[in-house]
PDBQT receptor file of N, H, CA, C and O in Angstrom, charges set to zero:
ATOM      1  N   MET A   1       0.853  -1.159   0.000  1.00  0.00    +0.000 N 
ATOM      2  CA  MET A   1       0.000   0.000   0.000  1.00  0.00    +0.000 C 
ATOM      3  C   MET A   1       0.903   1.226   0.000  1.00  0.00    +0.000 C 
ATOM      4  O   MET A   1       1.873   1.305   0.754  1.00  0.00    +0.000 OA
ATOM      5  N   GLN A   2       0.566   2.167  -0.852  1.00  0.00    +0.000 N 
ATOM      6  H   GLN A   2      -0.222   2.103  -1.464  1.00  0.00    +0.000 HD
ATOM      7  CA  GLN A   2       1.306   3.420  -0.883  1.00  0.00    +0.000 C 
ATOM      8  C   GLN A   2       0.319   4.571  -0.847  1.00  0.00    +0.000 C 
ATOM      9  O   GLN A   2      -0.778   4.493  -1.399  1.00  0.00    +0.000 OA
ATOM     10  N   ALA A   3       0.729   5.627  -0.195  1.00  0.00    +0.000 N 
ATOM     11  H   ALA A   3       1.620   5.690   0.253  1.00  0.00    +0.000 HD
ATOM     12  CA  ALA A   3      -0.105   6.828  -0.136  1.00  0.00    +0.000 C 
ATOM     13  C   ALA A   3       0.802   8.025   0.081  1.00  0.00    +0.000 C 
ATOM     14  O   ALA A   3       1.816   7.935   0.772  1.00  0.00    +0.000 OA
ATOM     15  N   GLN A   4       0.428   9.136  -0.513  1.00  0.00    +0.000 N 
ATOM     16  H   GLN A   4      -0.396   9.208  -1.075  1.00  0.00    +0.000 HD
ATOM     17  CA  GLN A   4       1.145  10.378  -0.262  1.00  0.00    +0.000 C 
ATOM     18  C   GLN A   4       0.340  11.176   0.752  1.00  0.00    +0.000 C 
ATOM     19  O   GLN A   4      -0.814  11.529   0.512  1.00  0.00    +0.000 OA
ATOM     20  N   ILE A   5       0.967  11.454   1.886  1.00  0.00    +0.000 N 
ATOM     21  H   ILE A   5       1.905  11.167   2.080  1.00  0.00    +0.000 HD
ATOM     22  CA  ILE A   5       0.313  12.251   2.918  1.00  0.00    +0.000 C 
ATOM     23  C   ILE A   5       1.248  13.385   3.296  1.00  0.00    +0.000 C 
ATOM     24  O   ILE A   5       2.459  13.280   3.102  1.00  0.00    +0.000 OA
ATOM     25  N   PRO A   6       0.709  14.456   3.829  1.00  0.00    +0.000 N 
ATOM     26  CA  PRO A   6       1.555  15.584   4.223  1.00  0.00    +0.000 C 
ATOM     27  C   PRO A   6       2.624  15.138   5.234  1.00  0.00    +0.000 C 
ATOM     28  O   PRO A   6       2.350  14.305   6.098  1.00  0.00    +0.000 OA
ATOM     29  N   PRO A   7       3.821  15.684   5.126  1.00  0.00    +0.000 N 
ATOM     30  CA  PRO A   7       4.908  15.291   6.031  1.00  0.00    +0.000 C 
ATOM     31  C   PRO A   7       4.549  15.395   7.509  1.00  0.00    +0.000 C 
ATOM     32  O   PRO A   7       4.940  14.528   8.291  1.00  0.00    +0.000 OA
ATOM     33  N   ALA A   8       3.827  16.414   7.909  1.00  0.00    +0.000 N 
ATOM     34  H   ALA A   8       3.509  17.118   7.275  1.00  0.00    +0.000 HD
ATOM     35  CA  ALA A   8       3.470  16.566   9.329  1.00  0.00    +0.000 C 
ATOM     36  C   ALA A   8       2.579  15.412   9.801  1.00  0.00    +0.000 C 
ATOM     37  O   ALA A   8       2.724  14.929  10.924  1.00  0.00    +0.000 OA
ATOM     38  N   LEU A   9       1.666  14.977   8.946  1.00  0.00    +0.000 N 
ATOM     39  H   LEU A   9       1.548  15.369   8.033  1.00  0.00    +0.000 HD
ATOM     40  CA  LEU A   9       0.790  13.858   9.308  1.00  0.00    +0.000 C 
ATOM     41  C   LEU A   9       1.593  12.559   9.349  1.00  0.00    +0.000 C 
ATOM     42  O   LEU A   9       1.389  11.732  10.237  1.00  0.00    +0.000 OA
ATOM     43  N   ARG A  10       2.498  12.377   8.399  1.00  0.00    +0.000 N 
ATOM     44  H   ARG A  10       2.664  13.049   7.678  1.00  0.00    +0.000 HD
ATOM     45  CA  ARG A  10       3.367  11.200   8.388  1.00  0.00    +0.000 C 
ATOM     46  C   ARG A  10       4.191  11.157   9.667  1.00  0.00    +0.000 C 
ATOM     47  O   ARG A  10       4.325  10.101  10.285  1.00  0.00    +0.000 OA
ATOM     48  N   ASP A  11       4.742  12.297  10.065  1.00  0.00    +0.000 N 
ATOM     49  H   ASP A  11       4.633  13.155   9.563  1.00  0.00    +0.000 HD
ATOM     50  CA  ASP A  11       5.529  12.360  11.293  1.00  0.00    +0.000 C 
ATOM     51  C   ASP A  11       4.677  12.009  12.507  1.00  0.00    +0.000 C 
ATOM     52  O   ASP A  11       5.139  11.325  13.420  1.00  0.00    +0.000 OA
ATOM     53  N   HIS A  12       3.434  12.479  12.512  1.00  0.00    +0.000 N 
ATOM     54  H   HIS A  12       3.060  13.035  11.770  1.00  0.00    +0.000 HD
ATOM     55  CA  HIS A  12       2.518  12.201  13.625  1.00  0.00    +0.000 C 
ATOM     56  C   HIS A  12       2.243  10.698  13.741  1.00  0.00    +0.000 C 
ATOM     57  O   HIS A  12       2.255  10.148  14.842  1.00  0.00    +0.000 OA
ATOM     58  N   VAL A  13       2.001  10.046  12.628  1.00  0.00    +0.000 N 
ATOM     59  H   VAL A  13       1.991  10.493  11.733  1.00  0.00    +0.000 HD
ATOM     60  CA  VAL A  13       1.735   8.611  12.636  1.00  0.00    +0.000 C 
ATOM     61  C   VAL A  13       2.985   7.842  13.066  1.00  0.00    +0.000 C 
ATOM     62  O   VAL A  13       2.895   6.900  13.854  1.00  0.00    +0.000 OA
ATOM     63  N   ASN A  14       4.135   8.237  12.557  1.00  0.00    +0.000 N 
ATOM     64  H   ASN A  14       4.208   9.003  11.918  1.00  0.00    +0.000 HD
ATOM     65  CA  ASN A  14       5.382   7.591  12.968  1.00  0.00    +0.000 C 
ATOM     66  C   ASN A  14       5.613   7.745  14.471  1.00  0.00    +0.000 C 
ATOM     67  O   ASN A  14       6.053   6.808  15.136  1.00  0.00    +0.000 OA
ATOM     68  N   GLU A  15       5.316   8.922  14.996  1.00  0.00    +0.000 N 
ATOM     69  H   GLU A  15       4.958   9.683  14.456  1.00  0.00    +0.000 HD
ATOM     70  CA  GLU A  15       5.483   9.164  16.433  1.00  0.00    +0.000 C 
ATOM     71  C   GLU A  15       4.541   8.273  17.254  1.00  0.00    +0.000 C 
ATOM     72  O   GLU A  15       4.941   7.740  18.289  1.00  0.00    +0.000 OA
ATOM     73  N   MET A  16       3.315   8.111  16.804  1.00  0.00    +0.000 N 
ATOM     74  H   MET A  16       2.990   8.544  15.963  1.00  0.00    +0.000 HD
ATOM     75  CA  MET A  16       2.378   7.241  17.522  1.00  0.00    +0.000 C 
ATOM     76  C   MET A  16       2.880   5.804  17.530  1.00  0.00    +0.000 C 
ATOM     77  O   MET A  16       2.802   5.128  18.556  1.00  0.00    +0.000 OA
ATOM     78  N   ALA A  17       3.394   5.330  16.399  1.00  0.00    +0.000 N 
ATOM     79  H   ALA A  17       3.457   5.880  15.566  1.00  0.00    +0.000 HD
ATOM     80  CA  ALA A  17       3.926   3.971  16.327  1.00  0.00    +0.000 C 
ATOM     81  C   ALA A  17       5.113   3.817  17.278  1.00  0.00    +0.000 C 
ATOM     82  O   ALA A  17       5.230   2.815  17.983  1.00  0.00    +0.000 OA
ATOM     83  N   THR A  18       5.981   4.810  17.288  1.00  0.00    +0.000 N 
ATOM     84  H   THR A  18       5.886   5.624  16.715  1.00  0.00    +0.000 HD
ATOM     85  CA  THR A  18       7.148   4.780  18.180  1.00  0.00    +0.000 C 
ATOM     86  C   THR A  18       6.714   4.749  19.636  1.00  0.00    +0.000 C 
ATOM     87  O   THR A  18       7.250   3.977  20.431  1.00  0.00    +0.000 OA
ATOM     88  N   ARG A  19       5.750   5.580  19.985  1.00  0.00    +0.000 N 
ATOM     89  H   ARG A  19       5.314   6.207  19.339  1.00  0.00    +0.000 HD
ATOM     90  CA  ARG A  19       5.249   5.602  21.374  1.00  0.00    +0.000 C 
ATOM     91  C   ARG A  19       4.618   4.275  21.763  1.00  0.00    +0.000 C 
ATOM     92  O   ARG A  19       4.694   3.857  22.919  1.00  0.00    +0.000 OA
ATOM     93  N   ALA A  20       3.988   3.607  20.782  1.00  0.00    +0.000 N 
ATOM     94  H   ALA A  20       3.926   3.947  19.843  1.00  0.00    +0.000 HD
ATOM     95  CA  ALA A  20       3.371   2.306  21.039  1.00  0.00    +0.000 C 
ATOM     96  C   ALA A  20       4.402   1.188  21.085  1.00  0.00    +0.000 C 
ATOM     97  O   ALA A  20       4.097   0.072  21.505  1.00  0.00    +0.000 OA
ATOM     98  N   GLY A  21       5.626   1.491  20.652  1.00  0.00    +0.000 N 
ATOM     99  H   GLY A  21       5.874   2.398  20.311  1.00  0.00    +0.000 HD
ATOM    100  CA  GLY A  21       6.679   0.482  20.667  1.00  0.00    +0.000 C 
ATOM    101  C   GLY A  21       6.527  -0.556  19.565  1.00  0.00    +0.000 C 
ATOM    102  O   GLY A  21       6.986  -1.690  19.703  1.00  0.00    +0.000 OA
ATOM    103  N   ILE A  22       5.880  -0.162  18.470  1.00  0.00    +0.000 N 
ATOM    104  H   ILE A  22       5.507   0.759  18.358  1.00  0.00    +0.000 HD
ATOM    105  CA  ILE A  22       5.664  -1.085  17.351  1.00  0.00    +0.000 C 
ATOM    106  C   ILE A  22       6.110  -0.415  16.054  1.00  0.00    +0.000 C 
ATOM    107  O   ILE A  22       6.313   0.798  15.999  1.00  0.00    +0.000 OA
ATOM    108  N   SER A  23       6.254  -1.221  15.029  1.00  0.00    +0.000 N 
ATOM    109  H   SER A  23       6.088  -2.207  15.074  1.00  0.00    +0.000 HD
ATOM    110  CA  SER A  23       6.655  -0.680  13.733  1.00  0.00    +0.000 C 
ATOM    111  C   SER A  23       5.501   0.097  13.112  1.00  0.00    +0.000 C 
ATOM    112  O   SER A  23       4.337  -0.089  13.464  1.00  0.00    +0.000 OA
ATOM    113  N   LEU A  24       5.854   0.958  12.191  1.00  0.00    +0.000 N 
ATOM    114  H   LEU A  24       6.800   1.109  11.904  1.00  0.00    +0.000 HD
ATOM    115  CA  LEU A  24       4.823   1.697  11.464  1.00  0.00    +0.000 C 
ATOM    116  C   LEU A  24       3.891   0.741  10.731  1.00  0.00    +0.000 C 
ATOM    117  O   LEU A  24       2.682   0.967  10.678  1.00  0.00    +0.000 OA
ATOM    118  N   SER A  25       4.441  -0.313  10.175  1.00  0.00    +0.000 N 
ATOM    119  H   SER A  25       5.422  -0.497  10.219  1.00  0.00    +0.000 HD
ATOM    120  CA  SER A  25       3.636  -1.300   9.458  1.00  0.00    +0.000 C 
ATOM    121  C   SER A  25       2.589  -1.942  10.369  1.00  0.00    +0.000 C 
ATOM    122  O   SER A  25       1.421  -2.046   9.997  1.00  0.00    +0.000 OA
ATOM    123  N   ILE A  26       3.005  -2.369  11.556  1.00  0.00    +0.000 N 
ATOM    124  H   ILE A  26       3.954  -2.285  11.859  1.00  0.00    +0.000 HD
ATOM    125  CA  ILE A  26       2.058  -2.967  12.513  1.00  0.00    +0.000 C 
ATOM    126  C   ILE A  26       1.052  -1.925  12.981  1.00  0.00    +0.000 C 
ATOM    127  O   ILE A  26      -0.134  -2.226  13.118  1.00  0.00    +0.000 OA
ATOM    128  N   PHE A  27       1.512  -0.704  13.227  1.00  0.00    +0.000 N 
ATOM    129  H   PHE A  27       2.475  -0.459  13.115  1.00  0.00    +0.000 HD
ATOM    130  CA  PHE A  27       0.598   0.363  13.648  1.00  0.00    +0.000 C 
ATOM    131  C   PHE A  27      -0.493   0.566  12.600  1.00  0.00    +0.000 C 
ATOM    132  O   PHE A  27      -1.675   0.634  12.937  1.00  0.00    +0.000 OA
ATOM    133  N   MET A  28      -0.100   0.662  11.332  1.00  0.00    +0.000 N 
ATOM    134  H   MET A  28       0.860   0.607  11.058  1.00  0.00    +0.000 HD
ATOM    135  CA  MET A  28      -1.084   0.874  10.264  1.00  0.00    +0.000 C 
ATOM    136  C   MET A  28      -2.043  -0.316  10.150  1.00  0.00    +0.000 C 
ATOM    137  O   MET A  28      -3.238  -0.136   9.916  1.00  0.00    +0.000 OA
ATOM    138  N   GLU A  29      -1.514  -1.524  10.315  1.00  0.00    +0.000 N 
ATOM    139  H   GLU A  29      -0.543  -1.671  10.505  1.00  0.00    +0.000 HD
ATOM    140  CA  GLU A  29      -2.368  -2.713  10.271  1.00  0.00    +0.000 C 
ATOM    141  C   GLU A  29      -3.429  -2.657  11.365  1.00  0.00    +0.000 C 
ATOM    142  O   GLU A  29      -4.606  -2.911  11.109  1.00  0.00    +0.000 OA
ATOM    143  N   LEU A  30      -3.009  -2.325  12.584  1.00  0.00    +0.000 N 
ATOM    144  H   LEU A  30      -2.053  -2.119  12.792  1.00  0.00    +0.000 HD
ATOM    145  CA  LEU A  30      -3.955  -2.228  13.695  1.00  0.00    +0.000 C 
ATOM    146  C   LEU A  30      -4.955  -1.097  13.490  1.00  0.00    +0.000 C 
ATOM    147  O   LEU A  30      -6.147  -1.249  13.759  1.00  0.00    +0.000 OA
ATOM    148  N   LEU A  31      -4.458   0.029  13.013  1.00  0.00    +0.000 N 
ATOM    149  H   LEU A  31      -3.490   0.152  12.794  1.00  0.00    +0.000 HD
ATOM    150  CA  LEU A  31      -5.322   1.176  12.770  1.00  0.00    +0.000 C 
ATOM    151  C   LEU A  31      -6.407   0.838  11.750  1.00  0.00    +0.000 C 
ATOM    152  O   LEU A  31      -7.586   1.108  11.977  1.00  0.00    +0.000 OA
ATOM    153  N   LEU A  32      -6.010   0.253  10.639  1.00  0.00    +0.000 N 
ATOM    154  H   LEU A  32      -5.052   0.033  10.454  1.00  0.00    +0.000 HD
ATOM    155  CA  LEU A  32      -6.973  -0.076   9.589  1.00  0.00    +0.000 C 
ATOM    156  C   LEU A  32      -7.934  -1.182  10.019  1.00  0.00    +0.000 C 
ATOM    157  O   LEU A  32      -9.116  -1.140   9.678  1.00  0.00    +0.000 OA
ATOM    158  N   ALA A  33      -7.443  -2.159  10.755  1.00  0.00    +0.000 N 
ATOM    159  H   ALA A  33      -6.483  -2.193  11.032  1.00  0.00    +0.000 HD
ATOM    160  CA  ALA A  33      -8.306  -3.249  11.220  1.00  0.00    +0.000 C 
ATOM    161  C   ALA A  33      -9.334  -2.756  12.231  1.00  0.00    +0.000 C 
ATOM    162  O   ALA A  33     -10.386  -3.374  12.397  1.00  0.00    +0.000 OA
ATOM    163  N   GLY A  34      -9.037  -1.643  12.911  1.00  0.00    +0.000 N 
ATOM    164  H   GLY A  34      -8.183  -1.141  12.776  1.00  0.00    +0.000 HD
ATOM    165  CA  GLY A  34      -9.938  -1.121  13.930  1.00  0.00    +0.000 C 
ATOM    166  C   GLY A  34     -11.006  -0.167  13.423  1.00  0.00    +0.000 C 
ATOM    167  O   GLY A  34     -11.817   0.314  14.215  1.00  0.00    +0.000 OA
ATOM    168  N   ILE A  35     -11.032   0.120  12.131  1.00  0.00    +0.000 N 
ATOM    169  H   ILE A  35     -10.373  -0.270  11.488  1.00  0.00    +0.000 HD
ATOM    170  CA  ILE A  35     -12.030   1.039  11.596  1.00  0.00    +0.000 C 
ATOM    171  C   ILE A  35     -13.380   0.342  11.522  1.00  0.00    +0.000 C 
ATOM    172  O   ILE A  35     -13.523  -0.694  10.872  1.00  0.00    +0.000 OA
ATOM    173  N   GLU A  36     -14.366   0.921  12.193  1.00  0.00    +0.000 N 
ATOM    174  H   GLU A  36     -14.250   1.762  12.721  1.00  0.00    +0.000 HD
ATOM    175  CA  GLU A  36     -15.712   0.363  12.143  1.00  0.00    +0.000 C 
ATOM    176  C   GLU A  36     -16.367   0.762  10.826  1.00  0.00    +0.000 C 
ATOM    177  O   GLU A  36     -16.145   1.863  10.322  1.00  0.00    +0.000 OA
ATOM    178  N   LEU A  37     -17.176  -0.139  10.274  1.00  0.00    +0.000 N 
ATOM    179  H   LEU A  37     -17.356  -1.033  10.683  1.00  0.00    +0.000 HD
ATOM    180  CA  LEU A  37     -17.845   0.107   9.001  1.00  0.00    +0.000 C 
ATOM    181  C   LEU A  37     -19.351   0.172   9.192  1.00  0.00    +0.000 C 
ATOM    182  O   LEU A  37     -19.909  -0.482  10.074  1.00  0.00    +0.000 OA
ATOM    183  N   ASP A  38     -20.002   0.972   8.351  1.00  0.00    +0.000 N 
ATOM    184  H   ASP A  38     -19.549   1.503   7.635  1.00  0.00    +0.000 HD
ATOM    185  CA  ASP A  38     -21.456   1.061   8.394  1.00  0.00    +0.000 C 
ATOM    186  C   ASP A  38     -22.071   0.033   7.440  1.00  0.00    +0.000 C 
ATOM    187  O   ASP A  38     -21.366  -0.836   6.927  1.00  0.00    +0.000 OA
ATOM    188  N   ASP A  39     -23.368   0.131   7.205  1.00  0.00    +0.000 N 
ATOM    189  H   ASP A  39     -23.940   0.837   7.621  1.00  0.00    +0.000 HD
ATOM    190  CA  ASP A  39     -24.054  -0.843   6.351  1.00  0.00    +0.000 C 
ATOM    191  C   ASP A  39     -23.630  -0.756   4.883  1.00  0.00    +0.000 C 
ATOM    192  O   ASP A  39     -23.952  -1.643   4.093  1.00  0.00    +0.000 OA
ATOM    193  N   ARG A  40     -22.916   0.297   4.518  1.00  0.00    +0.000 N 
ATOM    194  H   ARG A  40     -22.654   1.018   5.160  1.00  0.00    +0.000 HD
ATOM    195  CA  ARG A  40     -22.402   0.414   3.150  1.00  0.00    +0.000 C 
ATOM    196  C   ARG A  40     -21.048  -0.263   3.017  1.00  0.00    +0.000 C 
ATOM    197  O   ARG A  40     -20.528  -0.416   1.912  1.00  0.00    +0.000 OA
ATOM    198  N   GLY A  41     -20.474  -0.670   4.154  1.00  0.00    +0.000 N 
ATOM    199  H   GLY A  41     -20.896  -0.545   5.052  1.00  0.00    +0.000 HD
ATOM    200  CA  GLY A  41     -19.141  -1.226   4.153  1.00  0.00    +0.000 C 
ATOM    201  C   GLY A  41     -18.069  -0.153   4.144  1.00  0.00    +0.000 C 
ATOM    202  O   GLY A  41     -16.926  -0.416   3.768  1.00  0.00    +0.000 OA
ATOM    203  N   LEU A  42     -18.434   1.070   4.559  1.00  0.00    +0.000 N 
ATOM    204  H   LEU A  42     -19.362   1.283   4.864  1.00  0.00    +0.000 HD
ATOM    205  CA  LEU A  42     -17.530   2.213   4.603  1.00  0.00    +0.000 C 
ATOM    206  C   LEU A  42     -17.503   2.800   6.010  1.00  0.00    +0.000 C 
ATOM    207  O   LEU A  42     -18.446   2.615   6.779  1.00  0.00    +0.000 OA
ATOM    208  N   PRO A  43     -16.418   3.510   6.350  1.00  0.00    +0.000 N 
ATOM    209  CA  PRO A  43     -16.425   4.205   7.640  1.00  0.00    +0.000 C 
ATOM    210  C   PRO A  43     -17.587   5.206   7.667  1.00  0.00    +0.000 C 
ATOM    211  O   PRO A  43     -17.895   5.819   6.645  1.00  0.00    +0.000 OA
ATOM    212  N   PRO A  44     -18.221   5.370   8.807  1.00  0.00    +0.000 N 
ATOM    213  CA  PRO A  44     -19.389   6.263   8.876  1.00  0.00    +0.000 C 
ATOM    214  C   PRO A  44     -19.069   7.724   8.569  1.00  0.00    +0.000 C 
ATOM    215  O   PRO A  44     -19.987   8.500   8.305  1.00  0.00    +0.000 OA
ATOM    216  N   TRP A  45     -17.812   8.119   8.594  1.00  0.00    +0.000 N 
ATOM    217  H   TRP A  45     -17.066   7.488   8.808  1.00  0.00    +0.000 HD
ATOM    218  CA  TRP A  45     -17.447   9.508   8.312  1.00  0.00    +0.000 C 
ATOM    219  C   TRP A  45     -17.315   9.775   6.812  1.00  0.00    +0.000 C 
ATOM    220  O   TRP A  45     -17.037  10.908   6.418  1.00  0.00    +0.000 OA
ATOM    221  N   ILE A  46     -17.507   8.762   5.971  1.00  0.00    +0.000 N 
ATOM    222  H   ILE A  46     -17.732   7.842   6.291  1.00  0.00    +0.000 HD
ATOM    223  CA  ILE A  46     -17.535   8.970   4.519  1.00  0.00    +0.000 C 
ATOM    224  C   ILE A  46     -18.969   9.361   4.153  1.00  0.00    +0.000 C 
ATOM    225  O   ILE A  46     -19.896   8.591   4.409  1.00  0.00    +0.000 OA
ATOM    226  N   PRO A  47     -19.171  10.548   3.556  1.00  0.00    +0.000 N 
ATOM    227  CA  PRO A  47     -20.538  10.968   3.241  1.00  0.00    +0.000 C 
ATOM    228  C   PRO A  47     -21.158  10.113   2.135  1.00  0.00    +0.000 C 
ATOM    229  O   PRO A  47     -20.463   9.549   1.290  1.00  0.00    +0.000 OA
ATOM    230  N   THR A  48     -22.470  10.039   2.169  1.00  0.00    +0.000 N 
ATOM    231  H   THR A  48     -23.035  10.498   2.855  1.00  0.00    +0.000 HD
ATOM    232  CA  THR A  48     -23.208   9.357   1.104  1.00  0.00    +0.000 C 
ATOM    233  C   THR A  48     -23.605  10.380   0.050  1.00  0.00    +0.000 C 
ATOM    234  O   THR A  48     -23.453  11.584   0.257  1.00  0.00    +0.000 OA
ATOM    235  N   ALA A  49     -24.108   9.904  -1.068  1.00  0.00    +0.000 N 
ATOM    236  H   ALA A  49     -24.231   8.926  -1.236  1.00  0.00    +0.000 HD
ATOM    237  CA  ALA A  49     -24.534  10.798  -2.146  1.00  0.00    +0.000 C 
ATOM    238  C   ALA A  49     -25.670  11.711  -1.694  1.00  0.00    +0.000 C 
ATOM    239  O   ALA A  49     -25.837  12.801  -2.240  1.00  0.00    +0.000 OA
ATOM    240  N   THR A  50     -26.449  11.283  -0.709  1.00  0.00    +0.000 N 
ATOM    241  H   THR A  50     -26.313  10.397  -0.266  1.00  0.00    +0.000 HD
ATOM    242  CA  THR A  50     -27.582  12.080  -0.243  1.00  0.00    +0.000 C 
ATOM    243  C   THR A  50     -27.250  12.945   0.963  1.00  0.00    +0.000 C 
ATOM    244  O   THR A  50     -28.047  13.798   1.352  1.00  0.00    +0.000 OA
ATOM    245  N   ASP A  51     -26.069  12.732   1.563  1.00  0.00    +0.000 N 
ATOM    246  H   ASP A  51     -25.421  12.039   1.247  1.00  0.00    +0.000 HD
ATOM    247  CA  ASP A  51     -25.644  13.544   2.705  1.00  0.00    +0.000 C 
ATOM    248  C   ASP A  51     -25.154  14.907   2.228  1.00  0.00    +0.000 C 
ATOM    249  O   ASP A  51     -24.682  15.039   1.099  1.00  0.00    +0.000 OA
ATOM    250  N   PRO A  52     -25.263  15.916   3.082  1.00  0.00    +0.000 N 
ATOM    251  CA  PRO A  52     -24.648  17.197   2.712  1.00  0.00    +0.000 C 
ATOM    252  C   PRO A  52     -23.143  17.033   2.628  1.00  0.00    +0.000 C 
ATOM    253  O   PRO A  52     -22.580  16.074   3.156  1.00  0.00    +0.000 OA
ATOM    254  N   GLU A  53     -22.500  17.971   1.962  1.00  0.00    +0.000 N 
ATOM    255  H   GLU A  53     -22.957  18.750   1.533  1.00  0.00    +0.000 HD
ATOM    256  CA  GLU A  53     -21.060  17.938   1.826  1.00  0.00    +0.000 C 
ATOM    257  C   GLU A  53     -20.399  18.080   3.189  1.00  0.00    +0.000 C 
ATOM    258  O   GLU A  53     -20.980  18.627   4.126  1.00  0.00    +0.000 OA
ATOM    259  N   LEU A  54     -19.191  17.584   3.278  1.00  0.00    +0.000 N 
ATOM    260  H   LEU A  54     -18.719  17.140   2.516  1.00  0.00    +0.000 HD
ATOM    261  CA  LEU A  54     -18.433  17.745   4.514  1.00  0.00    +0.000 C 
ATOM    262  C   LEU A  54     -18.207  19.226   4.780  1.00  0.00    +0.000 C 
ATOM    263  O   LEU A  54     -18.041  19.988   3.827  1.00  0.00    +0.000 OA
ATOM    264  N   PRO A  55     -18.194  19.664   6.028  1.00  0.00    +0.000 N 
ATOM    265  CA  PRO A  55     -18.007  21.073   6.348  1.00  0.00    +0.000 C 
ATOM    266  C   PRO A  55     -16.755  21.672   5.721  1.00  0.00    +0.000 C 
ATOM    267  O   PRO A  55     -16.778  22.828   5.300  1.00  0.00    +0.000 OA
ATOM    268  N   LEU A  56     -15.669  20.916   5.648  1.00  0.00    +0.000 N 
ATOM    269  H   LEU A  56     -15.650  19.976   5.990  1.00  0.00    +0.000 HD
ATOM    270  CA  LEU A  56     -14.440  21.472   5.090  1.00  0.00    +0.000 C 
ATOM    271  C   LEU A  56     -14.581  21.824   3.616  1.00  0.00    +0.000 C 
ATOM    272  O   LEU A  56     -13.911  22.729   3.120  1.00  0.00    +0.000 OA
ATOM    273  N   GLN A  57     -15.458  21.104   2.918  1.00  0.00    +0.000 N 
ATOM    274  H   GLN A  57     -16.003  20.369   3.321  1.00  0.00    +0.000 HD
ATOM    275  CA  GLN A  57     -15.655  21.407   1.505  1.00  0.00    +0.000 C 
ATOM    276  C   GLN A  57     -16.401  22.720   1.311  1.00  0.00    +0.000 C 
ATOM    277  O   GLN A  57     -16.292  23.356   0.262  1.00  0.00    +0.000 OA
ATOM    278  N   ASN A  58     -17.157  23.121   2.324  1.00  0.00    +0.000 N 
ATOM    279  H   ASN A  58     -17.246  22.605   3.176  1.00  0.00    +0.000 HD
ATOM    280  CA  ASN A  58     -17.927  24.364   2.251  1.00  0.00    +0.000 C 
ATOM    281  C   ASN A  58     -17.177  25.551   2.828  1.00  0.00    +0.000 C 
ATOM    282  O   ASN A  58     -17.577  26.700   2.638  1.00  0.00    +0.000 OA
ATOM    283  N   ALA A  59     -16.078  25.268   3.538  1.00  0.00    +0.000 N 
ATOM    284  H   ALA A  59     -15.753  24.335   3.692  1.00  0.00    +0.000 HD
ATOM    285  CA  ALA A  59     -15.324  26.350   4.182  1.00  0.00    +0.000 C 
ATOM    286  C   ALA A  59     -14.657  27.235   3.135  1.00  0.00    +0.000 C 
ATOM    287  O   ALA A  59     -14.171  26.756   2.111  1.00  0.00    +0.000 OA
ATOM    288  N   SER A  60     -14.644  28.522   3.411  1.00  0.00    +0.000 N 
ATOM    289  H   SER A  60     -15.038  28.911   4.244  1.00  0.00    +0.000 HD
ATOM    290  CA  SER A  60     -13.945  29.417   2.487  1.00  0.00    +0.000 C 
ATOM    291  C   SER A  60     -13.042  30.365   3.220  1.00  0.00    +0.000 C 
ATOM    292  O   SER A  60     -12.376  31.190   2.595  1.00  0.00    +0.000 OA
TER     293      SER A  60
């Protein structure tokens, strides 16, 4: 799995893994395995086509 994320966020995730005493790979595995899914099979924070847009999309 590859993803481009902002350096500050990458550093934050690396720091959490270090504090947990585990590798980044194991941290990401645990993080992803712990995401609860709704009836669509998606995290509940992903909007549906009928939901209003996320607040950040409306921010100006």
